[in-house]
C-alpha positions in Angstrom: -92.7 -32.4 17.6 -90.8 -30.7 20.3 -89.3 -32.8 23.0 -89.3 -31.3 26.4 -87.1 -32.7 29.1 -87.9 -31.6 32.6 -85.5 -32.3 35.4 -86.5 -31.4 38.9 -83.9 -31.3 41.5 -85.1 -31.0 45.1 -82.9 -29.0 47.3 -84.8 -29.1 50.5 -87.3 -31.4 52.1 -89.0 -33.9 49.8 -92.0 -33.9 52.1 -92.8 -30.3 51.5 -92.8 -30.3 47.6 -96.0 -30.7 45.8 -95.8 -32.1 42.3 -98.8 -30.2 40.9 -97.2 -26.8 41.3 -96.3 -25.5 37.8 -94.1 -22.5 37.3 -93.4 -20.8 34.0 -89.9 -21.2 32.8 -88.3 -19.7 29.7 -87.1 -22.3 27.2 -84.7 -22.1 24.3 -84.6 -24.2 21.2 -81.4 -26.0 20.6 -80.2 -25.6 17.0 -78.3 -28.8 17.0 -78.1 -31.8 19.2 -74.4 -31.3 19.7 -74.7 -27.7 20.9 -77.3 -28.3 23.6 -77.8 -25.4 26.0 -79.3 -25.7 29.4 -81.3 -23.0 31.2 -81.6 -22.9 35.0 -84.7 -21.4 36.4 -85.0 -20.6 40.1 -88.5 -20.6 41.5 -89.4 -19.5 45.0 -92.4 -21.2 46.4 -94.1 -20.5 49.6 -93.5 -22.6 52.8 -89.8 -23.2 52.4 -90.1 -25.0 49.1 -87.4 -24.3 46.6 -86.9 -26.2 43.3 -84.9 -25.8 40.2 -86.3 -26.6 36.8 -84.1 -27.5 33.9 -85.9 -27.5 30.6 -84.1 -28.5 27.4 -86.1 -28.2 24.2 -84.6 -29.9 21.2 -85.7 -29.3 17.7 -87.4 -32.3 16.2 -84.7 -33.3 13.8 -85.1 -36.8 12.6 -82.1 -39.0 12.0 -82.3 -38.3 8.3 -82.5 -34.5 8.8 -79.5 -34.5 11.2 -77.4 -36.7 8.9 -78.6 -35.7 5.5 -75.5 -33.9 4.4 -73.2 -36.6 5.8 -75.2 -39.4 4.0 -75.2 -37.4 0.8 -71.5 -36.9 1.0 -70.9 -40.6 1.7 -73.2 -41.6 -1.2 -71.3 -39.2 -3.5 -67.9 -40.6 -2.4 -69.1 -44.2 -2.8 -70.5 -43.5 -6.2 -67.3 -41.8 -7.4 -65.2 -44.7 -5.9 -67.4 -47.3 -7.7 -67.3 -45.3 -10.9 -63.5 -45.1 -10.7 -63.2 -48.9 -10.1 -65.6 -49.7 -13.0 -63.8 -47.3 -15.4 -60.4 -48.6 -14.4 -61.6 -52.2 -14.9 -63.0 -51.4 -18.3 -59.8 -49.5 -19.3 -57.7 -52.4 -18.1 -59.8 -55.0 -20.1 -59.6 -52.8 -23.2 -55.8 -52.4 -22.8 -55.4 -56.2 -22.3 -57.6 -56.8 -25.4 -55.5 -54.4 -27.5 -52.3 -56.0 -26.2 -53.7 -59.5 -27.1 -54.7 -58.4 -30.6 -51.2 -56.9 -31.1 -49.5 -60.0 -30.0 -51.8 -62.2 -32.2 -51.0 -59.9 -35.2 -47.3 -60.1 -34.5 -47.5 -63.9 -34.2 -49.4 -64.2 -37.5 -46.9 -61.9 -39.2 -44.0 -64.1 -37.9 -45.8 -67.2 -39.1 -46.4 -65.7 -42.5 -42.8 -64.6 -42.8 -41.6 -68.1 -41.7 -43.9 -69.7 -44.3 -42.5 -67.4 -47.0 -38.9 -68.2 -45.9 -39.8 -71.9 -45.9 -41.2 -71.6 -49.4 -38.0 -69.8 -50.5 -35.9 -72.4 -48.9 -37.8 -75.3 -50.5 -37.6 -73.6 -53.9 -33.8 -73.2 -53.4 -33.5 -76.8 -52.4 -35.5 -78.0 -55.5 -33.2 -75.8 -57.7 -30.2 -77.2 -56.0 -31.4 -80.8 -56.5 -32.2 -80.0 -60.2 -28.8 -78.5 -60.7 -27.2 -81.3 -58.9 -28.9 -83.9 -61.1 -28.0 -81.9 -64.2 -24.4 -81.8 -63.0 -24.5 -85.5 -62.4 -25.7 -86.0 -65.9 -23.0 -83.7 -67.3 -20.4 -85.6 -65.2 -21.6 -88.9 -66.6 -21.5 -87.5 -70.1 -17.9 -86.2 -69.5 -16.8 -89.5 -68.2 -18.3 -91.3 -71.2 -16.6 -88.8 -73.4 -13.3 -89.3 -71.7 -13.6 -93.1 -72.0 -14.3 -92.7 -75.6 -11.4 -90.3 -76.0 -9.1 -92.7 -74.2 -10.3 -95.6 -76.4 -9.8 -93.6 -79.5 -6.3 -92.5 -78.4 -5.5 -96.1 -77.6 -6.7 -97.2 -81.0 -4.7 -94.4 -82.6 -1.6 -95.5 -80.7 -2.2 -99.1 -81.6 -2.5 -98.2 -85.2 0.7 -96.2 -85.1 2.6 -99.0 -83.6 1.2 -101.5 -86.0 2.1 -99.4 -88.9 5.8 -99.3 -88.1 
């Protein structure tokens, strides 16, 4: 639908202008709403009537047709922005998950190494206790032996003294 805007400007006497007089005027289509052109048409009417007609014909561009490329660009930019946000969020979660797994593995490895070290330490402690108890038994045996030796020496000495 072509929208025709007609502006009539009266230059002379309002009383002498009749509104049913129609004059032909050339019109131009405006390619875009932002580049509107205006055409002035002078018409000479009898009896001192002079009027100017201004006709502006706009192409019937709906809102969608005028802004189609802009809306498409905005949708593309919005889609790319949302896609980047979603992908960065997924990558961040994946990275955090991998970091958490690595930390858990390192912690388990440390616990395993600690348990092995604790087992080694407990085995060493048991061996030390066993050696200590055996040494204690040996020490007792040596003391007993030394007492016996002292007693025998004393007896030998007593016998020697008694013989003389």
